[in-house]
C-alpha positions in Angstrom: 121.5 -56.3 224.3 121.4 -53.1 222.3 117.9 -51.4 221.8 118.8 -51.1 218.1 118.6 -54.9 217.6 114.9 -54.6 218.5 114.1 -51.9 216.0 112.0 -52.9 213.0 113.9 -52.8 209.6 113.5 -49.6 207.6 110.3 -49.9 205.3 112.4 -49.6 202.2 114.5 -52.6 203.3 111.6 -54.9 203.6 112.1 -57.9 201.2 109.1 -57.0 198.9 110.0 -53.3 198.7 113.7 -54.1 198.2 112.7 -56.4 195.4 110.8 -53.6 193.7 113.7 -51.1 194.0 116.2 -53.7 192.6 113.9 -54.3 189.7 113.7 -50.6 188.9 117.5 -50.3 189.3 118.0 -53.2 186.8 115.8 -51.7 184.2 117.5 -48.3 184.6 121.0 -49.9 184.2 120.2 -51.3 180.7 122.1 -48.5 178.9 125.2 -49.7 180.6 124.8 -53.4 180.1 127.0 -53.2 176.9 130.0 -52.0 178.8 131.3 -55.6 179.6 130.9 -56.4 176.0 133.0 -53.4 174.8 129.9 -51.3 173.8 130.2 -47.7 174.8 127.0 -46.1 176.2 128.0 -42.6 175.0 128.0 -40.1 177.7 127.4 -42.1 180.8 126.7 -39.1 183.0 124.1 -37.6 180.8 122.4 -41.1 180.4 122.4 -41.4 184.2 121.0 -37.9 184.6 118.3 -38.5 182.0 117.3 -41.8 183.8 117.0 -40.2 187.1 115.1 -37.2 185.7 112.6 -39.6 184.1 112.1 -41.5 187.4 111.5 -38.3 189.3 109.1 -37.0 186.7 107.1 -40.3 186.6 106.9 -40.5 190.5 105.9 -36.9 190.8 103.1 -37.2 188.1 101.8 -40.4 189.4 102.5 -40.1 193.1 102.9 -43.9 193.7 104.5 -46.8 191.6 101.3 -48.5 191.2 100.1 -45.9 188.8 103.1 -45.9 186.5 104.1 -49.5 186.7 102.0 -50.5 183.8 104.0 -48.0 181.6 107.0 -50.3 182.2 105.5 -53.3 180.6 107.2 -52.5 177.2 110.6 -52.3 179.0 110.1 -55.8 180.6 109.2 -57.2 177.3 112.0 -55.4 175.4 114.8 -56.3 177.9 115.7 -59.7 176.3 115.8 -58.1 172.9 118.1 -55.3 174.2 120.5 -57.9 175.7 120.4 -59.9 172.5 121.2 -56.9 170.2 123.9 -55.7 172.6 125.5 -59.2 172.7 125.4 -60.0 169.0 125.2 -56.6 167.3 126.9 -54.2 169.6 123.8 -51.8 169.7 120.5 -51.5 171.6 117.0 -51.1 170.3 116.5 -48.3 167.9 113.6 -47.1 165.7 115.4 -49.1 162.9 115.0 -52.3 164.9 111.4 -51.5 165.6 110.9 -51.1 161.8 112.4 -54.5 161.2 110.1 -56.1 163.7 107.1 -54.3 162.1 108.0 -55.3 158.6 108.8 -59.0 159.4 105.9 -61.5 158.8 105.2 -64.1 161.5 106.4 -66.9 159.1 109.6 -65.0 158.4 110.2 -64.6 162.2 109.6 -68.2 163.0 112.0 -69.1 160.2 114.7 -66.8 161.5 114.2 -68.2 165.1 114.3 -71.8 163.9 114.3 -74.3 166.7 114.7 -71.6 169.5 111.2 -70.2 169.0 110.2 -72.1 172.1 113.0 -70.4 174.1 111.6 -66.9 173.1 108.2 -67.9 174.3 109.7 -69.1 177.6 111.8 -65.9 178.1 108.6 -63.7 177.3 106.7 -65.7 179.9 109.4 -65.2 182.4 109.3 -61.4 181.7 105.5 -61.4 182.2 105.9 -63.2 185.5 108.6 -60.7 186.7 106.3 -57.8 185.7 103.3 -59.3 187.4 105.1 -60.0 190.6 106.6 -56.5 190.8 103.2 -54.9 190.0 101.7 -56.8 192.9 104.3 -55.4 195.2 103.8 -51.8 193.8 100.1 -52.2 194.3 100.2 -53.3 197.9 103.0 -51.1 199.3 102.3 -47.5 200.4 105.8 -46.8 201.6 106.7 -45.3 198.2 103.8 -42.8 198.1 105.0 -39.2 197.4 102.8 -37.2 199.7 104.7 -34.2 201.0 105.0 -30.7 199.6 108.2 -31.4 197.6 106.1 -33.2 195.0 104.3 -30.0 194.2 107.6 -28.2 193.9 108.9 -30.8 191.5 105.7 -30.7 189.5 106.0 -26.9 189.2 109.6 -27.2 188.1 108.6 -29.9 185.5 105.9 -27.6 184.2 108.3 -24.7 183.8 110.9 -26.9 182.1 108.2 -28.1 179.7 107.0 -24.6 179.0 110.7 -23.5 178.3 111.2 -26.4 176.0 108.0 -25.8 174.0 108.8 -22.1 173.7 112.3 -22.9 172.5 111.0 -25.4 169.9 108.4 -22.9 168.7 110.4 -19.7 168.5 114.0 -20.9 168.5 116.9 -20.3 170.9 119.1 -17.2 170.6 122.8 -17.7 170.5 125.0 -16.6 173.5 126.5 -13.0 173.2 130.0 -14.4 172.5 128.8 -16.0 169.3 130.2 -14.3 166.2 127.5 -12.2 164.4 126.8 -14.5 161.5 125.9 -17.3 163.8 123.5 -15.3 165.9 119.7 -16.0 165.7 117.7 -14.6 163.0 115.0 -12.0 163.5 112.0 -12.8 165.7 109.3 -14.9 164.0 106.2 -13.3 162.4 104.3 -13.8 165.6 106.3 -11.0 167.2 107.8 -13.2 170.0 111.5 -13.2 170.5 113.5 -16.4 170.6 114.3 -18.0 173.9 117.4 -16.4 175.5 120.4 -18.7 175.3 120.9 -18.7 179.1 117.3 -20.1 179.5 118.1 -23.1 177.3 117.7 -26.5 179.2 121.1 -27.6 180.3 120.9 -31.0 178.6 120.2 -32.5 175.2 116.5 -33.8 175.4 117.4 -36.5 172.8 119.4 -38.3 175.4 116.1 -39.2 177.2 115.3 -41.5 174.3 118.6 -43.5 175.0 117.8 -44.0 178.7 115.9 -46.8 180.3 113.1 -47.7 181.0 111.2 -44.6 180.1 113.2 -43.8 177.1 111.7 -46.8 175.2 108.5 -44.7 175.0 110.4 -41.9 173.1 111.7 -44.5 170.7 108.3 -45.8 170.1 106.9 -42.3 169.5 109.9 -41.8 167.0 108.9 -45.0 165.3 105.2 -43.9 165.1 106.2 -40.6 163.6 108.3 -42.4 161.0 105.3 -44.6 159.9 103.2 -41.5 159.6 106.0 -39.7 157.7 106.3 -42.8 155.3 102.5 -42.9 154.8 102.5 -39.2 153.9 105.8 -39.1 151.9 104.2 -39.8 148.4 102.0 -36.8 149.0 104.7 -34.6 150.4 107.1 -35.3 147.4 104.5 -35.2 144.7 105.7 -31.9 143.4 109.5 -32.9 143.5 111.2 -32.8 140.1 114.8 -33.6 139.1 114.3 -31.7 135.8 115.9 -34.7 134.2 116.4 -35.2 130.3 118.5 -37.2 128.0 121.6 -35.3 126.8 121.2 -34.2 123.2 117.5 -34.8 123.1 115.3 -32.5 121.2 112.7 -31.4 123.7 110.4 -30.1 121.0 109.8 -33.3 119.0 111.1 -35.8 121.6 114.0 -37.1 119.2 116.9 -38.3 121.3 118.9 -41.4 121.8 116.3 -43.7 120.6 115.5 -47.2 122.1 117.5 -48.2 125.2 117.2 -50.6 128.1 118.7 -50.0 131.6 118.4 -52.8 134.2 119.2 -52.5 137.9 119.4 -55.7 139.8 119.3 -55.4 143.6 120.9 -58.3 145.2 120.2 -59.7 148.6 122.7 -60.7 151.3 125.4 -61.4 148.8 129.0 -61.4 149.9 131.9 -60.2 147.8 134.5 -62.9 148.5 132.0 -65.8 147.9 131.9 -65.0 144.1 134.5 -67.0 142.1 134.6 -63.9 139.9 136.3 -62.3 142.8 138.7 -65.0 143.5 136.7 -67.6 145.5 138.0 -71.2 145.2 134.6 -72.7 144.6 133.2 -71.9 141.1 130.1 -70.1 142.1 130.0 -68.0 138.9 130.7 -70.5 136.1 128.1 -68.6 133.7 129.0 -65.0 134.4 132.6 -65.8 133.9 132.0 -66.4 130.3 130.4 -62.9 129.7 132.7 -60.8 127.7 131.2 -57.3 128.4 131.0 -57.8 132.2 133.2 -55.5 134.4 133.4 -56.5 138.2 133.7 -53.6 140.6 136.2 -54.7 143.1 135.8 -52.2 145.9 132.2 -51.4 146.7 130.8 -50.9 150.2 127.4 -50.4 151.7 127.1 -48.1 154.6 124.5 -50.2 156.4 124.0 -54.0 156.5 120.1 -54.0 156.3 117.9 -54.0 153.3 115.4 -51.5 154.4 118.2 -48.9 155.0 120.6 -49.8 152.2 118.3 -49.9 149.2 117.2 -46.3 149.6 120.8 -45.3 149.4 121.2 -47.2 146.2 118.2 -45.9 144.3 118.2 -42.2 145.6 120.5 -39.4 146.6 119.9 -40.2 150.2 123.3 -39.6 152.0 124.9 -42.7 153.8 124.8 -40.9 157.2 121.0 -40.3 156.8 120.4 -44.0 156.0 119.2 -44.8 159.6 116.3 -42.5 159.0 113.2 -44.1 157.2 112.1 -41.2 155.0 113.9 -39.0 152.4 112.4 -35.9 150.9 113.5 -36.6 147.3 112.2 -39.1 144.9 114.3 -42.0 143.5 116.1 -42.8 140.3 112.7 -44.2 138.9 111.3 -40.7 138.8 114.4 -39.2 137.2 114.1 -41.8 134.4 110.4 -41.2 134.1 111.1 -37.4 133.6 113.7 -38.3 130.9 111.1 -40.2 128.9 111.7 -43.8 130.1 108.9 -46.2 131.1 109.9 -47.6 134.6 109.2 -51.0 136.1 109.7 -52.4 139.6 109.6 -56.1 139.6 110.3 -57.7 143.0 110.6 -61.2 144.5 110.6 -59.6 148.0 107.5 -59.6 150.1 105.4 -56.4 149.9 104.0 -55.0 153.2 101.8 -52.3 151.5 102.3 -49.3 149.3 103.8 -46.8 151.7 104.8 -48.6 154.9 108.4 -49.4 154.3 111.4 -47.3 153.1 111.7 -49.5 150.0 108.0 -49.7 149.0 107.6 -45.9 149.1 110.2 -45.6 146.3 109.0 -48.6 144.4 105.6 -47.0 143.9 107.1 -44.3 141.8 107.4 -46.8 138.9 104.9 -46.9 136.0 104.5 -50.7 136.6 104.9 -52.2 140.0 104.9 -56.0 140.4 105.5 -57.8 143.9 105.6 -61.5 142.8 106.3 -63.2 146.0 103.0 -64.0 147.5 104.4 -66.2 150.2 107.3 -65.2 152.5 111.0 -65.9 152.7 110.2 -69.5 153.7 109.2 -72.5 151.6 106.3 -70.7 150.1 108.5 -68.1 148.4 109.3 -68.0 144.8 112.8 -68.5 143.4 114.3 -65.5 141.5 113.5 -67.1 138.3 110.0 -65.7 138.6 111.3 -62.4 137.6 112.6 -63.4 134.1 109.3 -63.5 132.2 108.1 -60.1 133.5 111.5 -58.7 132.5 111.1 -60.1 129.0 107.7 -58.4 128.7 109.1 -55.1 130.1 111.8 -55.0 127.5 109.3 -55.8 124.7 107.2 -52.8 125.9 106.4 -50.4 123.0 107.9 -47.6 125.1 111.4 -48.7 123.7 113.1 -46.7 126.4 112.9 -48.7 129.6 114.3 -48.8 133.1 113.7 -52.1 135.0 114.5 -52.7 138.6 114.7 -56.3 139.6 114.6 -56.8 143.5 115.8 -60.3 144.1 115.7 -62.6 147.2 119.3 -63.6 146.4 121.0 -65.2 149.4 118.4 -64.3 152.0 118.2 -66.7 155.0 117.1 -69.5 154.8 119.9 -70.1 152.2 118.6 -73.6 151.4 115.3 -72.1 150.2 116.8 -69.8 147.7 117.5 -72.3 145.0 115.8 -75.4 143.4 117.1 -78.9 144.2 119.3 -79.1 141.0 121.5 -76.3 142.3 122.2 -78.0 145.7 125.7 -78.6 144.7 127.8 -78.6 148.0 126.9 -81.1 150.7 125.8 -81.4 153.5 123.2 -78.6 152.9 120.3 -76.8 154.7 117.8 -78.5 152.4 118.1 -81.6 154.5 117.3 -79.8 157.8 113.8 -78.8 159.0 113.8 -75.3 160.7 117.5 -74.8 161.0 118.8 -72.3 163.5 121.5 -70.0 162.0 122.9 -69.4 165.6 123.7 -73.1 165.9 127.4 -73.4 165.1 127.1 -77.2 164.8 125.5 -76.7 161.3 128.2 -74.3 160.1 129.1 -76.7 157.1 125.4 -76.8 156.0 125.1 -73.0 156.3 128.1 -72.4 154.2 127.4 -75.0 151.6 123.9 -73.8 151.0 125.1 -70.1 151.0 127.5 -71.0 148.1 124.7 -72.9 146.2 122.5 -69.8 146.6 125.2 -67.7 145.0 125.5 -70.4 142.2 121.7 -70.0 141.6 122.2 -66.2 141.5 124.9 -66.7 138.8 122.4 -68.7 136.8 119.7 -66.1 137.2 121.9 -63.1 136.3 123.2 -65.0 133.3 119.6 -65.4 132.1 118.8 -61.8 132.6 121.9 -60.9 130.4 120.6 -63.5 127.9 117.3 -61.8 127.7 119.0 -58.3 127.2 121.1 -59.9 124.4 118.0 -61.2 122.6 116.6 -57.7 122.4 119.5 -56.5 120.3 118.9 -53.0 121.9 121.5 -50.7 123.5 121.4 -52.2 127.0 123.2 -51.9 130.3 122.9 -53.7 133.6 124.0 -52.8 137.0 124.0 -55.5 139.7 124.7 -54.4 143.3 124.0 -56.2 146.6 122.3 -54.6 149.5 124.7 -56.0 152.1 126.8 -59.1 152.7 126.9 -61.9 155.4 129.1 -63.0 158.2 129.4 -66.8 158.1 131.4 -68.3 160.9 134.7 -67.3 159.4 137.6 -69.2 161.0 137.3 -68.5 164.8 134.5 -66.0 164.3 131.4 -67.2 166.1 128.8 -65.0 164.6 126.7 -65.3 161.3 124.0 -63.5 159.4 124.3 -59.7 159.1 124.1 -56.6 161.3 127.5 -57.3 163.0 129.6 -54.4 161.8 132.0 -56.7 159.8 133.8 -56.1 156.6 132.1 -59.3 155.3 128.8 -57.4 155.4 129.9 -54.0 154.2 132.1 -55.2 151.2 129.6 -56.2 148.6 129.7 -57.6 145.1 128.7 -55.4 142.1 129.2 -55.4 138.4 128.2 -53.6 135.2 127.4 -55.5 132.0 126.8 -53.7 128.6 125.7 -54.9 125.2 127.7 -54.3 122.0 125.2 -51.8 120.8 125.6 -49.9 124.1 129.3 -49.8 123.6 129.0 -48.4 120.1 126.7 -45.6 121.4 128.7 -44.8 124.6 132.3 -45.8 124.0 133.6 -43.0 126.4 131.3 -44.3 129.2 132.7 -48.0 128.7 136.2 -46.6 128.7 135.7 -44.8 132.1 134.0 -47.9 133.5 137.0 -50.1 132.7 139.3 -47.4 134.1 137.4 -47.2 137.4 136.7 -50.9 137.9 139.0 -50.8 141.0 137.9 -47.5 142.3 136.9 -47.1 146.0 133.1 -46.8 145.6 130.0 -47.1 147.7 126.3 -47.5 147.1 126.0 -43.7 147.2 127.7 -43.8 143.7 124.9 -46.0 142.2 122.1 -43.3 141.7 124.6 -41.0 139.9 126.0 -43.7 137.7 122.7 -45.2 136.7 121.6 -41.8 135.3 125.0 -41.2 133.7 124.9 -44.7 132.0 121.7 -43.5 130.2 123.1 -40.2 129.4 120.5 -38.5 131.6 121.4 -34.9 132.7 119.7 -32.8 135.4 120.4 -29.6 137.3 122.7 -30.1 140.3 124.0 -33.5 139.1 127.2 -34.9 140.6 129.2 -36.5 137.9 132.1 -36.7 140.4 130.0 -39.6 141.8 129.6 -41.5 138.5 132.2 -44.2 137.8 131.3 -44.2 134.1 132.5 -40.5 134.0 136.0 -39.0 133.8 135.0 -36.6 136.5 134.7 -39.4 139.2 136.3 -38.4 142.5 137.0 -40.3 145.6 134.7 -39.5 148.6 134.8 -40.6 152.2 133.0 -43.9 152.7 131.2 -44.1 156.1 129.8 -47.3 157.5 127.5 -47.7 160.5 129.9 -49.6 162.7 129.6 -48.4 166.5 128.8 -45.0 165.0 129.7 -43.6 161.6 133.2 -45.0 160.9 135.4 -44.0 158.0 135.9 -47.4 156.3 139.1 -46.5 154.6 140.7 -45.3 157.9 139.6 -48.2 160.0 141.1 -51.5 161.3 139.7 -54.9 160.7 139.6 -56.7 164.0 139.9 -60.4 164.5 138.5 -63.2 162.2 135.1 -61.5 162.3 136.8 -58.5 160.5 135.0 -55.9 162.6 135.3 -52.5 161.2 136.8 -50.4 164.0 137.5 -46.6 163.7 141.0 -45.5 164.5 139.6 -42.6 166.4 136.1 -41.9 167.8 133.3 -42.7 165.3 130.9 -39.9 164.4 127.7 -40.0 166.4 124.6 -41.6 164.8 121.9 -39.1 164.3 
């Protein structure tokens, strides 16, 4: 018999060591897990290189796996979430998803999970057991210790790379000699040190490390922490920002201008364009709004992102669509512009507040003169129905200021749909009101989901009709702009997904309308004429900031009247949506019954 048959197995191939290596390989392969689902990982070679680089750096710094294995605990716990997001949403964990988790209350999370909360607990327990068993192997084995001199050479190379990176970030990087003169680096900074030579720049994009696994999760966590700090400081940072806004024709000396006026912005929640009977839906979900004479439906409005925390800032500020995935924005919102023009501003919300400056929406809300968060519960049974906003609206309109902007942030059609309306609006049966802790991923309750969703739209119709009724009672020149933050996918035909965040047309195409009083039409006949002219224009939520100010005849330096659909200067602009990257909505195809928005070419990369 051969002597080789008597040799002991290589230490790395021992079952325990092999188990540890395969675990590390499985964690490292997560960026490529979406490939079977049709989700591109970006540049696979760069991702692979970033992953290998991270492993070498961790091993060199810690010498043995036992000392860095604890740093992998977040990756073990995040792995089920990563797979879930890739399967149902076509994207992995991002700082945006970390923000959603941070801004979701426990009761809201339990309602979202429904009957599958136990499954989440079981999966997390399994991940902890997996982590514990691999840590035990890492602690006992010494075959993976990095003891030779090559470790010191690697540490020296890492130190040099870190120094080069820090120098380049501090003093900039010079362009290569072939770069045309206008593109070359500027003069050396005041410290007298020159920029980093172009040839010395690191040969890879350091941002790719954040997209690798498992150590890239730490970079995403750091980015999230920086965004939290940025949001907390944003109010102070933008304290000196001014639009220079004023009402056109106003006498700045004695304040004489247009006189009394009311502008109302209603932010809808999870409302879908084609479930409004005003937009052709077979069920009569808008019986009251259909009777309003001065109501103009906007037929082609899209939101760039299907998440409240990202879409609302685009509506109420000049934040560009392709910056919507970033939490902060250096400018103030439409609230501050109206205040500069002499309006008293109100933010009245039926959404849950998580603090003054810890969400992208609450940062802007605090700009108002009067801020009211009326939902003291959650989005569950304890929440208020949107009718709670009506009496505060009545008081705001009666304010002695006479010139008033009111923002009403509704719960609209937020899941659980059966909780969004009182029993008398439960028109279509069977409904979610008969179910305890329904699970929106359970396709067996598709009829209940769709029936309750339509009843929630019916209640929104009642609420908005009452808002208009209050504006009519005031007899003041009044205008109202309603726009939803995003829509919903609802198991359409053969489509087996629901909720939002799925890159479908049902979530990007949103309902929006303008209502105006007779007194407003008398004062601004030209604006009403342009509104009627542009009711079918291709619009996005990027148009709303500019239109709101134009509706009130508020001017400011740098204004973009070409974005106002109550102005003759309106121009069409490219409408990008976050669908597997930034996709041109008007040059995309709609795939399958889910109506996924798919770019004809390669989507622009997310920042």
